[in-house]
Backbone as XML, in Angstrom:
<?xml version="1.0"?>
<chain id="A" units="angstrom">
  <residue number="1" name="UNK">
    <atom name="N" x="10.956" y="-19.553" z="21.137"/>
    <atom name="CA" x="10.127" y="-18.457" z="21.731"/>
    <atom name="C" x="10.593" y="-17.109" z="21.221"/>
  </residue>
  <residue number="2" name="UNK">
    <atom name="N" x="9.724" y="-16.280" z="20.753"/>
    <atom name="CA" x="10.066" y="-14.931" z="20.189"/>
    <atom name="C" x="10.406" y="-14.013" z="21.330"/>
  </residue>
  <residue number="3" name="UNK">
    <atom name="N" x="11.499" y="-13.339" z="21.169"/>
    <atom name="CA" x="11.991" y="-12.379" z="22.151"/>
    <atom name="C" x="11.026" y="-11.136" z="22.181"/>
  </residue>
  <residue number="4" name="UNK">
    <atom name="N" x="10.972" y="-10.446" z="23.324"/>
    <atom name="CA" x="10.142" y="-9.276" z="23.427"/>
    <atom name="C" x="10.599" y="-8.161" z="22.454"/>
  </residue>
  <residue number="5" name="UNK">
    <atom name="N" x="11.885" y="-8.033" z="22.226"/>
    <atom name="CA" x="12.347" y="-7.009" z="21.288"/>
    <atom name="C" x="11.853" y="-7.205" z="19.888"/>
  </residue>
  <residue number="6" name="UNK">
    <atom name="N" x="11.704" y="-8.546" z="19.505"/>
    <atom name="CA" x="11.289" y="-8.791" z="18.108"/>
    <atom name="C" x="9.838" y="-8.839" z="17.971"/>
  </residue>
  <residue number="7" name="UNK">
    <atom name="N" x="9.051" y="-8.683" z="19.016"/>
    <atom name="CA" x="7.613" y="-8.702" z="18.913"/>
    <atom name="C" x="6.990" y="-7.332" z="18.878"/>
  </residue>
  <residue number="8" name="UNK">
    <atom name="N" x="7.747" y="-6.270" z="18.990"/>
    <atom name="CA" x="7.237" y="-4.867" z="18.982"/>
    <atom name="C" x="7.784" y="-4.155" z="17.774"/>
  </residue>
  <residue number="9" name="UNK">
    <atom name="N" x="6.939" y="-3.486" z="17.060"/>
    <atom name="CA" x="7.443" y="-2.637" z="15.909"/>
    <atom name="C" x="8.080" y="-1.342" z="16.412"/>
  </residue>
  <residue number="10" name="UNK">
    <atom name="N" x="9.041" y="-0.930" z="15.695"/>
    <atom name="CA" x="9.760" y="0.292" z="16.029"/>
    <atom name="C" x="9.598" y="1.321" z="14.878"/>
  </residue>
  <residue number="11" name="UNK">
    <atom name="N" x="9.010" y="2.467" z="15.178"/>
    <atom name="CA" x="8.800" y="3.492" z="14.164"/>
    <atom name="C" x="9.406" y="4.860" z="14.645"/>
  </residue>
  <residue number="12" name="UNK">
    <atom name="N" x="10.005" y="5.529" z="13.691"/>
    <atom name="CA" x="10.629" y="6.799" z="14.023"/>
    <atom name="C" x="10.497" y="7.724" z="12.795"/>
  </residue>
  <residue number="13" name="UNK">
    <atom name="N" x="10.238" y="9.036" z="13.116"/>
    <atom name="CA" x="10.251" y="9.989" z="11.991"/>
    <atom name="C" x="10.936" y="11.238" z="12.482"/>
  </residue>
  <residue number="14" name="UNK">
    <atom name="N" x="11.498" y="11.983" z="11.561"/>
    <atom name="CA" x="12.197" y="13.208" z="11.885"/>
    <atom name="C" x="12.065" y="14.239" z="10.695"/>
  </residue>
  <residue number="15" name="UNK">
    <atom name="N" x="12.293" y="15.493" z="11.116"/>
    <atom name="CA" x="12.390" y="16.556" z="10.138"/>
    <atom name="C" x="13.862" y="17.091" z="10.170"/>
  </residue>
  <residue number="16" name="UNK">
    <atom name="N" x="14.427" y="17.292" z="9.009"/>
    <atom name="CA" x="15.815" y="17.770" z="8.903"/>
    <atom name="C" x="15.787" y="19.081" z="8.015"/>
  </residue>
  <residue number="17" name="UNK">
    <atom name="N" x="16.443" y="20.079" z="8.555"/>
    <atom name="CA" x="16.502" y="21.332" z="7.803"/>
    <atom name="C" x="17.809" y="21.283" z="7.002"/>
  </residue>
  <residue number="18" name="UNK">
    <atom name="N" x="17.676" y="21.425" z="5.682"/>
    <atom name="CA" x="18.927" y="21.381" z="4.772"/>
    <atom name="C" x="19.703" y="22.694" z="4.927"/>
  </residue>
  <residue number="19" name="UNK">
    <atom name="N" x="21.052" y="22.569" z="4.895"/>
    <atom name="CA" x="21.860" y="23.816" z="4.978"/>
    <atom name="C" x="21.690" y="24.695" z="3.733"/>
  </residue>
  <residue number="20" name="UNK">
    <atom name="N" x="21.113" y="24.167" z="2.615"/>
    <atom name="CA" x="20.863" y="24.867" z="1.384"/>
    <atom name="C" x="19.388" y="25.375" z="1.299"/>
  </residue>
  <residue number="21" name="UNK">
    <atom name="N" x="18.692" y="25.098" z="2.315"/>
    <atom name="CA" x="17.209" y="25.452" z="2.354"/>
    <atom name="C" x="16.354" y="24.167" z="2.114"/>
  </residue>
  <residue number="22" name="UNK">
    <atom name="N" x="15.148" y="24.321" z="2.499"/>
    <atom name="CA" x="14.263" y="23.218" z="2.414"/>
    <atom name="C" x="14.247" y="22.409" z="3.641"/>
  </residue>
  <residue number="23" name="UNK">
    <atom name="N" x="13.225" y="21.487" z="3.641"/>
    <atom name="CA" x="12.946" y="20.574" z="4.777"/>
    <atom name="C" x="12.819" y="19.156" z="4.331"/>
  </residue>
  <residue number="24" name="UNK">
    <atom name="N" x="13.453" y="18.181" z="4.901"/>
    <atom name="CA" x="13.317" y="16.838" z="4.530"/>
    <atom name="C" x="12.598" y="16.107" z="5.679"/>
  </residue>
  <residue number="25" name="UNK">
    <atom name="N" x="11.538" y="15.403" z="5.315"/>
    <atom name="CA" x="10.890" y="14.561" z="6.295"/>
    <atom name="C" x="11.295" y="13.077" z="6.106"/>
  </residue>
  <residue number="26" name="UNK">
    <atom name="N" x="11.662" y="12.400" z="7.147"/>
    <atom name="CA" x="12.130" y="11.018" z="7.014"/>
    <atom name="C" x="11.343" y="10.127" z="8.004"/>
  </residue>
  <residue number="27" name="UNK">
    <atom name="N" x="11.114" y="8.872" z="7.543"/>
    <atom name="CA" x="10.531" y="7.924" z="8.430"/>
    <atom name="C" x="11.222" y="6.577" z="8.268"/>
  </residue>
  <residue number="28" name="UNK">
    <atom name="N" x="11.157" y="5.745" z="9.373"/>
    <atom name="CA" x="11.835" y="4.458" z="9.406"/>
    <atom name="C" x="10.925" y="3.477" z="10.250"/>
  </residue>
  <residue number="29" name="UNK">
    <atom name="N" x="10.648" y="2.348" z="9.681"/>
    <atom name="CA" x="9.812" y="1.333" z="10.394"/>
    <atom name="C" x="10.606" y="0.084" z="10.390"/>
  </residue>
  <residue number="30" name="UNK">
    <atom name="N" x="10.757" y="-0.508" z="11.578"/>
    <atom name="CA" x="11.401" y="-1.873" z="11.717"/>
    <atom name="C" x="10.550" y="-2.736" z="12.662"/>
  </residue>
  <residue number="31" name="UNK">
    <atom name="N" x="10.266" y="-3.957" z="12.104"/>
    <atom name="CA" x="9.549" y="-4.921" z="12.848"/>
    <atom name="C" x="10.287" y="-6.236" z="12.759"/>
  </residue>
  <residue number="32" name="UNK">
    <atom name="N" x="11.278" y="-6.382" z="13.554"/>
    <atom name="CA" x="12.198" y="-7.535" z="13.494"/>
    <atom name="C" x="11.345" y="-8.840" z="13.495"/>
  </residue>
  <residue number="33" name="UNK">
    <atom name="N" x="11.713" y="-9.748" z="12.608"/>
    <atom name="CA" x="11.039" y="-11.088" z="12.551"/>
    <atom name="C" x="9.795" y="-11.068" z="11.716"/>
  </residue>
  <residue number="34" name="UNK">
    <atom name="N" x="9.332" y="-9.917" z="11.180"/>
    <atom name="CA" x="8.150" y="-9.833" z="10.386"/>
    <atom name="C" x="8.524" y="-9.458" z="8.952"/>
  </residue>
  <residue number="35" name="UNK">
    <atom name="N" x="7.774" y="-9.888" z="7.942"/>
    <atom name="CA" x="8.012" y="-9.459" z="6.561"/>
    <atom name="C" x="6.955" y="-8.503" z="6.247"/>
  </residue>
  <residue number="36" name="UNK">
    <atom name="N" x="7.429" y="-7.283" z="5.861"/>
    <atom name="CA" x="6.558" y="-6.165" z="5.448"/>
    <atom name="C" x="6.150" y="-6.347" z="4.075"/>
  </residue>
  <residue number="37" name="UNK">
    <atom name="N" x="4.757" y="-6.341" z="3.844"/>
    <atom name="CA" x="4.270" y="-6.619" z="2.512"/>
    <atom name="C" x="3.659" y="-5.447" z="1.831"/>
  </residue>
  <residue number="38" name="UNK">
    <atom name="N" x="3.214" y="-4.418" z="2.595"/>
    <atom name="CA" x="2.590" y="-3.273" z="1.979"/>
    <atom name="C" x="2.717" y="-2.038" z="2.865"/>
  </residue>
  <residue number="39" name="UNK">
    <atom name="N" x="2.905" y="-0.854" z="2.248"/>
    <atom name="CA" x="3.130" y="0.438" z="2.951"/>
    <atom name="C" x="2.023" y="1.359" z="2.444"/>
  </residue>
  <residue number="40" name="UNK">
    <atom name="N" x="1.269" y="1.942" z="3.305"/>
    <atom name="CA" x="0.238" y="2.946" z="2.997"/>
    <atom name="C" x="0.286" y="4.061" z="3.970"/>
  </residue>
  <residue number="41" name="UNK">
    <atom name="N" x="1.226" y="5.051" z="3.725"/>
    <atom name="CA" x="1.373" y="6.133" z="4.787"/>
    <atom name="C" x="1.262" y="7.501" z="4.087"/>
  </residue>
  <residue number="42" name="UNK">
    <atom name="N" x="0.877" y="8.473" z="4.872"/>
    <atom name="CA" x="0.866" y="9.847" z="4.453"/>
    <atom name="C" x="1.787" y="10.667" z="5.387"/>
  </residue>
  <residue number="43" name="UNK">
    <atom name="N" x="2.716" y="11.442" z="4.857"/>
    <atom name="CA" x="3.570" y="12.358" z="5.612"/>
    <atom name="C" x="3.014" y="13.762" z="5.429"/>
  </residue>
  <residue number="44" name="UNK">
    <atom name="N" x="2.626" y="14.446" z="6.507"/>
    <atom name="CA" x="2.221" y="15.809" z="6.415"/>
    <atom name="C" x="3.312" y="16.764" z="6.904"/>
  </residue>
  <residue number="45" name="UNK">
    <atom name="N" x="3.703" y="17.742" z="6.184"/>
    <atom name="CA" x="4.544" y="18.790" z="6.632"/>
    <atom name="C" x="3.690" y="19.784" z="7.407"/>
  </residue>
  <residue number="46" name="UNK">
    <atom name="N" x="3.944" y="20.044" z="8.691"/>
    <atom name="CA" x="3.094" y="20.949" z="9.450"/>
    <atom name="C" x="3.993" y="22.176" z="9.844"/>
  </residue>
  <residue number="47" name="UNK">
    <atom name="N" x="3.297" y="23.405" z="9.913"/>
    <atom name="CA" x="4.008" y="24.558" z="10.175"/>
    <atom name="C" x="3.208" y="25.458" z="11.202"/>
  </residue>
  <residue number="48" name="UNK">
    <atom name="N" x="3.995" y="26.140" z="11.982"/>
    <atom name="CA" x="3.437" y="27.216" z="12.810"/>
    <atom name="C" x="4.517" y="28.340" z="12.969"/>
  </residue>
  <residue number="49" name="UNK">
    <atom name="N" x="4.009" y="29.574" z="13.049"/>
    <atom name="CA" x="4.968" y="30.731" z="13.083"/>
    <atom name="C" x="5.755" y="30.593" z="14.404"/>
  </residue>
  <residue number="50" name="UNK">
    <atom name="N" x="5.129" y="30.306" z="15.463"/>
    <atom name="CA" x="5.834" y="30.107" z="16.738"/>
    <atom name="C" x="4.896" y="29.361" z="17.655"/>
  </residue>
  <residue number="51" name="UNK">
    <atom name="N" x="5.270" y="29.248" z="18.932"/>
    <atom name="CA" x="4.487" y="28.391" z="19.829"/>
    <atom name="C" x="3.126" y="28.984" z="20.166"/>
  </residue>
  <residue number="52" name="UNK">
    <atom name="N" x="2.850" y="30.262" z="19.878"/>
    <atom name="CA" x="1.530" y="30.857" z="20.079"/>
    <atom name="C" x="0.511" y="30.522" z="19.070"/>
  </residue>
  <residue number="53" name="UNK">
    <atom name="N" x="0.909" y="29.851" z="17.980"/>
    <atom name="CA" x="0.094" y="29.548" z="16.893"/>
    <atom name="C" x="-0.220" y="27.991" z="16.809"/>
  </residue>
  <residue number="54" name="UNK">
    <atom name="N" x="-1.328" y="27.601" z="16.252"/>
    <atom name="CA" x="-1.647" y="26.184" z="16.079"/>
    <atom name="C" x="-0.883" y="25.600" z="14.909"/>
  </residue>
  <residue number="55" name="UNK">
    <atom name="N" x="-0.627" y="24.277" z="14.913"/>
    <atom name="CA" x="-0.038" y="23.610" z="13.755"/>
    <atom name="C" x="-1.012" y="23.561" z="12.633"/>
  </residue>
  <residue number="56" name="UNK">
    <atom name="N" x="-0.514" y="23.769" z="11.341"/>
    <atom name="CA" x="-1.326" y="23.659" z="10.222"/>
    <atom name="C" x="-0.606" y="22.863" z="9.140"/>
  </residue>
  <residue number="57" name="UNK">
    <atom name="N" x="-1.328" y="22.067" z="8.332"/>
    <atom name="CA" x="-0.668" y="21.286" z="7.236"/>
    <atom name="C" x="-0.357" y="22.245" z="6.077"/>
  </residue>
  <residue number="58" name="UNK">
    <atom name="N" x="0.895" y="22.213" z="5.566"/>
    <atom name="CA" x="1.241" y="23.091" z="4.463"/>
    <atom name="C" x="1.665" y="22.194" z="3.216"/>
  </residue>
  <residue number="59" name="UNK">
    <atom name="N" x="1.911" y="20.960" z="3.374"/>
    <atom name="CA" x="2.275" y="20.106" z="2.232"/>
    <atom name="C" x="2.177" y="18.643" z="2.723"/>
  </residue>
  <residue number="60" name="UNK">
    <atom name="N" x="2.130" y="17.741" z="1.754"/>
    <atom name="CA" x="2.044" y="16.246" z="2.133"/>
    <atom name="C" x="2.674" y="15.427" z="0.995"/>
  </residue>
  <residue number="61" name="UNK">
    <atom name="N" x="3.016" y="14.190" z="1.403"/>
    <atom name="CA" x="3.522" y="13.207" z="0.436"/>
    <atom name="C" x="2.859" y="11.883" z="0.868"/>
  </residue>
  <residue number="62" name="UNK">
    <atom name="N" x="2.462" y="11.158" z="-0.142"/>
    <atom name="CA" x="1.871" y="9.813" z="0.065"/>
    <atom name="C" x="2.833" y="8.691" z="-0.317"/>
  </residue>
  <residue number="63" name="UNK">
    <atom name="N" x="2.894" y="7.661" z="0.521"/>
    <atom name="CA" x="3.765" y="6.523" z="0.275"/>
    <atom name="C" x="2.862" y="5.229" z="0.204"/>
  </residue>
  <residue number="64" name="UNK">
    <atom name="N" x="2.583" y="4.776" z="-1.042"/>
    <atom name="CA" x="1.777" y="3.592" z="-1.250"/>
    <atom name="C" x="2.511" y="2.671" z="-2.152"/>
  </residue>
  <residue number="65" name="UNK">
    <atom name="N" x="2.917" y="1.512" z="-1.615"/>
    <atom name="CA" x="3.724" y="0.545" z="-2.447"/>
    <atom name="C" x="3.883" y="-0.817" z="-1.737"/>
  </residue>
  <residue number="66" name="UNK">
    <atom name="N" x="4.197" y="-1.765" z="-2.477"/>
    <atom name="CA" x="4.441" y="-3.076" z="-1.909"/>
    <atom name="C" x="5.692" y="-3.020" z="-1.096"/>
  </residue>
  <residue number="67" name="UNK">
    <atom name="N" x="5.728" y="-3.686" z="0.027"/>
    <atom name="CA" x="6.936" y="-3.717" z="0.883"/>
    <atom name="C" x="8.075" y="-4.451" z="0.202"/>
  </residue>
  <residue number="68" name="UNK">
    <atom name="N" x="9.252" y="-4.226" z="0.698"/>
    <atom name="CA" x="10.463" y="-4.818" z="0.152"/>
    <atom name="C" x="10.675" y="-6.232" z="0.584"/>
  </residue>
  <residue number="69" name="UNK">
    <atom name="N" x="9.720" y="-6.828" z="1.291"/>
    <atom name="CA" x="9.750" y="-8.220" z="1.764"/>
    <atom name="C" x="10.829" y="-8.420" z="2.809"/>
  </residue>
  <residue number="70" name="UNK">
    <atom name="N" x="11.240" y="-7.356" z="3.513"/>
    <atom name="CA" x="12.141" y="-7.475" z="4.592"/>
    <atom name="C" x="11.426" y="-6.968" z="5.881"/>
  </residue>
  <residue number="71" name="UNK">
    <atom name="N" x="12.234" y="-6.834" z="6.965"/>
    <atom name="CA" x="11.589" y="-6.364" z="8.256"/>
    <atom name="C" x="11.757" y="-4.861" z="8.422"/>
  </residue>
  <residue number="72" name="UNK">
    <atom name="N" x="12.299" y="-4.131" z="7.443"/>
    <atom name="CA" x="12.531" y="-2.709" z="7.575"/>
    <atom name="C" x="12.022" y="-1.986" z="6.335"/>
  </residue>
  <residue number="73" name="UNK">
    <atom name="N" x="11.365" y="-0.860" z="6.523"/>
    <atom name="CA" x="10.984" y="0.042" z="5.412"/>
    <atom name="C" x="11.321" y="1.454" z="5.879"/>
  </residue>
  <residue number="74" name="UNK">
    <atom name="N" x="11.772" y="2.268" z="4.915"/>
    <atom name="CA" x="12.058" y="3.685" z="5.239"/>
    <atom name="C" x="11.880" y="4.501" z="3.988"/>
  </residue>
  <residue number="75" name="UNK">
    <atom name="N" x="11.612" y="5.799" z="4.168"/>
    <atom name="CA" x="11.451" y="6.722" z="3.010"/>
    <atom name="C" x="11.584" y="8.131" z="3.491"/>
  </residue>
  <residue number="76" name="UNK">
    <atom name="N" x="11.611" y="8.974" z="2.521"/>
    <atom name="CA" x="11.671" y="10.396" z="2.786"/>
    <atom name="C" x="11.100" y="11.306" z="1.736"/>
  </residue>
  <residue number="77" name="UNK">
    <atom name="N" x="10.819" y="12.503" z="2.067"/>
    <atom name="CA" x="10.304" y="13.478" z="1.086"/>
    <atom name="C" x="10.864" y="14.843" z="1.323"/>
  </residue>
  <residue number="78" name="UNK">
    <atom name="N" x="11.266" y="15.544" z="0.277"/>
    <atom name="CA" x="11.844" y="16.885" z="0.430"/>
    <atom name="C" x="10.753" y="17.887" z="0.139"/>
  </residue>
  <residue number="79" name="UNK">
    <atom name="N" x="10.667" y="18.854" z="1.019"/>
    <atom name="CA" x="9.663" y="19.984" z="0.900"/>
    <atom name="C" x="10.375" y="21.283" z="0.753"/>
  </residue>
  <residue number="80" name="UNK">
    <atom name="N" x="9.793" y="22.237" z="0.052"/>
    <atom name="CA" x="10.351" y="23.569" z="-0.097"/>
    <atom name="C" x="9.365" y="24.634" z="0.466"/>
  </residue>
  <residue number="81" name="UNK">
    <atom name="N" x="9.309" y="24.730" z="1.819"/>
    <atom name="CA" x="8.444" y="25.809" z="2.385"/>
    <atom name="C" x="8.986" y="27.168" z="2.140"/>
  </residue>
  <residue number="82" name="UNK">
    <atom name="N" x="8.035" y="28.168" z="2.229"/>
    <atom name="CA" x="8.523" y="29.553" z="1.944"/>
    <atom name="C" x="8.452" y="30.407" z="3.177"/>
  </residue>
  <residue number="83" name="UNK">
    <atom name="N" x="7.801" y="29.974" z="4.296"/>
    <atom name="CA" x="7.683" y="30.861" z="5.439"/>
    <atom name="C" x="8.622" y="30.442" z="6.535"/>
  </residue>
  <residue number="84" name="UNK">
    <atom name="N" x="9.215" y="31.461" z="7.231"/>
    <atom name="CA" x="10.074" y="31.160" z="8.357"/>
    <atom name="C" x="9.193" y="30.766" z="9.566"/>
  </residue>
  <residue number="85" name="UNK">
    <atom name="N" x="9.674" y="29.772" z="10.358"/>
    <atom name="CA" x="8.936" y="29.369" z="11.435"/>
    <atom name="C" x="9.238" y="27.932" z="11.816"/>
  </residue>
  <residue number="86" name="UNK">
    <atom name="N" x="8.418" y="27.296" z="12.604"/>
    <atom name="CA" x="8.632" y="25.947" z="13.111"/>
    <atom name="C" x="7.966" y="24.939" z="12.176"/>
  </residue>
  <residue number="87" name="UNK">
    <atom name="N" x="8.705" y="23.869" z="11.954"/>
    <atom name="CA" x="8.127" y="22.772" z="11.086"/>
    <atom name="C" x="8.264" y="21.398" z="11.841"/>
  </residue>
  <residue number="88" name="UNK">
    <atom name="N" x="7.382" y="20.553" z="11.454"/>
    <atom name="CA" x="7.413" y="19.145" z="11.932"/>
    <atom name="C" x="6.713" y="18.299" z="10.914"/>
  </residue>
  <residue number="89" name="UNK">
    <atom name="N" x="6.924" y="16.966" z="10.962"/>
    <atom name="CA" x="6.157" y="16.076" z="10.143"/>
    <atom name="C" x="5.315" y="15.099" z="10.956"/>
  </residue>
  <residue number="90" name="UNK">
    <atom name="N" x="4.135" y="14.824" z="10.453"/>
    <atom name="CA" x="3.210" y="13.926" z="11.007"/>
    <atom name="C" x="3.138" y="12.763" z="9.965"/>
  </residue>
  <residue number="91" name="UNK">
    <atom name="N" x="3.326" y="11.488" z="10.438"/>
    <atom name="CA" x="3.233" y="10.360" z="9.561"/>
    <atom name="C" x="2.097" y="9.497" z="10.103"/>
  </residue>
  <residue number="92" name="UNK">
    <atom name="N" x="1.165" y="9.153" z="9.236"/>
    <atom name="CA" x="0.056" y="8.294" z="9.632"/>
    <atom name="C" x="-0.355" y="7.321" z="8.539"/>
  </residue>
  <residue number="93" name="UNK">
    <atom name="N" x="-0.985" y="6.191" z="8.902"/>
    <atom name="CA" x="-1.410" y="5.210" z="7.897"/>
    <atom name="C" x="-1.123" y="3.818" z="8.481"/>
  </residue>
  <residue number="94" name="UNK">
    <atom name="N" x="-1.007" y="2.881" z="7.544"/>
    <atom name="CA" x="-0.752" y="1.458" z="7.953"/>
    <atom name="C" x="0.384" y="0.838" z="7.239"/>
  </residue>
  <residue number="95" name="UNK">
    <atom name="N" x="1.050" y="-0.029" z="7.903"/>
    <atom name="CA" x="2.105" y="-0.861" z="7.334"/>
    <atom name="C" x="1.733" y="-2.292" z="7.625"/>
  </residue>
  <residue number="96" name="UNK">
    <atom name="N" x="1.597" y="-3.056" z="6.551"/>
    <atom name="CA" x="1.093" y="-4.414" z="6.677"/>
    <atom name="C" x="2.215" y="-5.452" z="6.585"/>
  </residue>
  <residue number="97" name="UNK">
    <atom name="N" x="2.113" y="-6.525" z="7.375"/>
    <atom name="CA" x="3.105" y="-7.567" z="7.284"/>
    <atom name="C" x="2.332" y="-8.830" z="7.078"/>
  </residue>
  <residue number="98" name="UNK">
    <atom name="N" x="3.050" y="-9.984" z="7.028"/>
    <atom name="CA" x="2.369" y="-11.254" z="6.776"/>
    <atom name="C" x="1.359" y="-11.705" z="7.736"/>
  </residue>
  <residue number="99" name="UNK">
    <atom name="N" x="1.421" y="-11.157" z="8.988"/>
    <atom name="CA" x="0.504" y="-11.588" z="10.010"/>
    <atom name="C" x="-0.502" y="-10.508" z="10.459"/>
  </residue>
  <residue number="100" name="UNK">
    <atom name="N" x="-0.414" y="-9.308" z="9.795"/>
    <atom name="CA" x="-1.413" y="-8.323" z="10.313"/>
    <atom name="C" x="-0.958" y="-6.883" z="9.803"/>
  </residue>
  <residue number="101" name="UNK">
    <atom name="N" x="-1.554" y="-5.912" z="10.398"/>
    <atom name="CA" x="-1.185" y="-4.526" z="10.074"/>
    <atom name="C" x="-0.872" y="-3.723" z="11.275"/>
  </residue>
  <residue number="102" name="UNK">
    <atom name="N" x="-0.041" y="-2.671" z="11.164"/>
    <atom name="CA" x="0.231" y="-1.801" z="12.265"/>
    <atom name="C" x="-0.224" y="-0.367" z="11.836"/>
  </residue>
  <residue number="103" name="UNK">
    <atom name="N" x="-1.092" y="0.203" z="12.624"/>
    <atom name="CA" x="-1.590" y="1.555" z="12.364"/>
    <atom name="C" x="-0.513" y="2.512" z="13.010"/>
  </residue>
  <residue number="104" name="UNK">
    <atom name="N" x="-0.110" y="3.459" z="12.180"/>
    <atom name="CA" x="0.924" y="4.375" z="12.545"/>
    <atom name="C" x="0.350" y="5.834" z="12.672"/>
  </residue>
  <residue number="105" name="UNK">
    <atom name="N" x="0.667" y="6.545" z="13.750"/>
    <atom name="CA" x="0.462" y="7.946" z="13.769"/>
    <atom name="C" x="1.586" y="8.460" z="14.721"/>
  </residue>
  <residue number="106" name="UNK">
    <atom name="N" x="2.510" y="9.204" z="14.114"/>
    <atom name="CA" x="3.714" y="9.682" z="14.817"/>
    <atom name="C" x="4.041" y="11.094" z="14.323"/>
  </residue>
  <residue number="107" name="UNK">
    <atom name="N" x="4.523" y="11.877" z="15.313"/>
    <atom name="CA" x="5.026" y="13.205" z="15.071"/>
    <atom name="C" x="6.491" y="13.331" z="15.304"/>
  </residue>
  <residue number="108" name="UNK">
    <atom name="N" x="7.210" y="14.033" z="14.441"/>
    <atom name="CA" x="8.549" y="14.385" z="14.657"/>
    <atom name="C" x="8.737" y="15.450" z="15.670"/>
  </residue>
  <residue number="109" name="UNK">
    <atom name="N" x="9.977" y="15.738" z="16.103"/>
    <atom name="CA" x="10.193" y="16.897" z="16.872"/>
    <atom name="C" x="10.097" y="18.115" z="15.857"/>
  </residue>
  <residue number="110" name="UNK">
    <atom name="N" x="10.097" y="19.310" z="16.404"/>
    <atom name="CA" x="10.023" y="20.488" z="15.588"/>
    <atom name="C" x="11.396" y="21.113" z="15.370"/>
  </residue>
  <residue number="111" name="UNK">
    <atom name="N" x="11.511" y="21.719" z="14.206"/>
    <atom name="CA" x="12.807" y="22.396" z="13.916"/>
    <atom name="C" x="12.412" y="23.770" z="13.347"/>
  </residue>
  <residue number="112" name="UNK">
    <atom name="N" x="13.342" y="24.778" z="13.491"/>
    <atom name="CA" x="13.078" y="26.076" z="12.912"/>
    <atom name="C" x="13.736" y="26.175" z="11.546"/>
  </residue>
  <residue number="113" name="UNK">
    <atom name="N" x="12.978" y="26.724" z="10.618"/>
    <atom name="CA" x="13.470" y="26.964" z="9.249"/>
    <atom name="C" x="13.342" y="28.510" z="9.055"/>
  </residue>
  <residue number="114" name="UNK">
    <atom name="N" x="14.354" y="29.137" z="8.485"/>
    <atom name="CA" x="14.304" y="30.560" z="8.290"/>
    <atom name="C" x="13.693" y="31.060" z="6.951"/>
  </residue>
  <residue number="115" name="UNK">
    <atom name="N" x="13.313" y="30.091" z="6.104"/>
    <atom name="CA" x="12.635" y="30.455" z="4.900"/>
    <atom name="C" x="13.458" y="30.857" z="3.826"/>
  </residue>
  <residue number="116" name="UNK">
    <atom name="N" x="14.842" y="30.683" z="3.963"/>
    <atom name="CA" x="15.760" y="31.110" z="2.867"/>
    <atom name="C" x="16.408" y="29.901" z="2.282"/>
  </residue>
  <residue number="117" name="UNK">
    <atom name="N" x="16.823" y="30.120" z="1.023"/>
    <atom name="CA" x="17.497" y="29.105" z="0.254"/>
    <atom name="C" x="18.825" y="29.637" z="-0.270"/>
  </residue>
  <residue number="118" name="UNK">
    <atom name="N" x="19.863" y="28.824" z="-0.213"/>
    <atom name="CA" x="21.218" y="29.182" z="-0.655"/>
    <atom name="C" x="21.529" y="28.467" z="-1.897"/>
  </residue>
  <residue number="119" name="UNK">
    <atom name="N" x="21.896" y="29.138" z="-2.974"/>
    <atom name="CA" x="22.204" y="28.498" z="-4.144"/>
    <atom name="C" x="23.742" y="28.259" z="-4.201"/>
  </residue>
  <residue number="120" name="UNK">
    <atom name="N" x="24.125" y="26.990" z="-4.454"/>
    <atom name="CA" x="25.593" y="26.583" z="-4.530"/>
    <atom name="C" x="26.274" y="26.466" z="-3.213"/>
  </residue>
  <residue number="121" name="UNK">
    <atom name="N" x="25.542" y="26.478" z="-2.155"/>
    <atom name="CA" x="26.117" y="26.171" z="-0.843"/>
    <atom name="C" x="26.799" y="27.313" z="-0.247"/>
  </residue>
</chain>
């Protein structure tokens, strides 16, 4: 009998501010006991000046490839925004395994980026 923990997919995404400038969006998908066969996701970098403004898409990255034939897939993208403010990533799309597909729509928490880059650390 399959345990409850292995029958539910686990998805997480986050936005990380680099100490040298820029923003990295990361995602991780784990479906224990299933073999991932295909990834078709879009990561959107979203921005707002502060909480009084609506989120808007400022950049994106597409992840379309055959799965690694294991139960875990992860990837990331580096973005170089120019405006100071709050940033988050939205990841949406499908991840297919040998028995079906999982539709993903997930938002990271928000982080503040000051819009500056440091050369050489």
